[in-house]
C-alpha positions as CSV (number, residue, x, y, z in Angstrom):
1,M,-9.7,-156.4,-110.9
2,D,-7.5,-153.8,-111.5
3,R,-7.9,-150.4,-109.8
4,A,-6.7,-148.4,-112.8
5,S,-8.9,-149.9,-115.1
6,Y,-12.6,-148.4,-116.3
7,Q,-14.5,-151.5,-115.6
8,W,-13.0,-150.7,-111.8
9,K,-13.8,-147.1,-112.0
10,R,-17.3,-147.8,-113.1
11,E,-17.9,-150.0,-110.4
12,Y,-16.9,-147.6,-107.9
13,A,-18.9,-144.9,-109.1
14,H,-21.8,-147.3,-108.3
15,R,-21.0,-148.0,-105.2
16,T,-20.2,-144.3,-104.3
17,A,-23.8,-143.8,-105.7
18,V,-25.2,-146.3,-103.4
19,E,-23.6,-145.1,-100.2
20,R,-24.8,-141.3,-100.7
21,V,-28.2,-143.0,-100.9
22,N,-28.1,-144.8,-97.9
23,S,-26.5,-141.8,-96.4
24,R,-29.5,-139.7,-96.7
25,L,-31.8,-142.4,-95.5
26,D,-29.8,-141.9,-92.4
27,V,-29.3,-138.8,-91.6
28,S,-32.4,-136.9,-93.5
29,F,-35.2,-139.6,-93.4
30,G,-33.7,-140.3,-89.7
31,L,-33.7,-144.3,-90.1
32,E,-30.4,-144.3,-88.4
33,L,-31.5,-143.6,-84.9
34,H,-35.1,-145.3,-85.2
35,T,-37.8,-146.9,-82.5
36,I,-39.2,-148.9,-85.6
37,R,-40.1,-152.6,-84.5
38,G,-40.3,-155.4,-87.1
39,L,-38.7,-155.8,-90.9
40,K,-42.1,-155.2,-92.8
41,K,-42.4,-151.9,-90.9
42,M,-39.0,-150.8,-91.7
43,Q,-39.3,-151.9,-95.4
44,L,-42.3,-149.6,-95.9
45,R,-40.4,-146.8,-94.1
46,C,-37.3,-147.1,-96.2
47,G,-39.6,-147.7,-99.4
48,L,-41.6,-144.6,-98.8
49,A,-38.2,-143.0,-98.1
50,L,-37.0,-143.6,-101.7
51,I,-40.8,-142.9,-102.9
52,V,-40.1,-139.5,-101.7
53,M,-36.8,-138.9,-103.4
54,L,-38.0,-139.7,-106.5
55,A,-40.8,-137.7,-106.4
56,M,-38.7,-134.7,-105.7
57,A,-36.4,-135.2,-108.0
58,L,-39.0,-135.4,-110.7
59,G,-40.9,-132.6,-109.8
60,R,-37.5,-130.8,-110.2
61,I,-37.1,-132.2,-113.7
62,R,-40.3,-131.5,-114.3
63,Q,-39.8,-127.9,-113.3
64,R,-37.1,-127.4,-115.8
65,Q,-34.3,-127.2,-112.6
66,P,-32.6,-130.5,-113.2
67,E,-29.1,-129.0,-111.4
68,R,-31.5,-129.3,-108.1
69,M,-33.0,-132.5,-108.5
70,R,-30.6,-134.4,-106.0
71,R,-31.2,-131.3,-103.2
72,L,-33.9,-132.1,-100.4
73,V,-34.5,-128.7,-99.3
74,G,-35.3,-125.2,-100.5
75,S,-38.0,-124.2,-103.3
């Protein structure tokens, strides 16, 4: 796949978005330095963190503040 193609740019944009979510999970939700033991417990914590992120985004959209839906802090 040519790096100058539209398909490459679209795929790279998806990858960048996923990396942002992974970074937020690591840094903001404390999953980088954790003491969790067991795959099921870790999956539960990751799932809950993703649900919180989606709920906060939905709340901002319902408050008619879509420009702030990616922020974790602030009222």
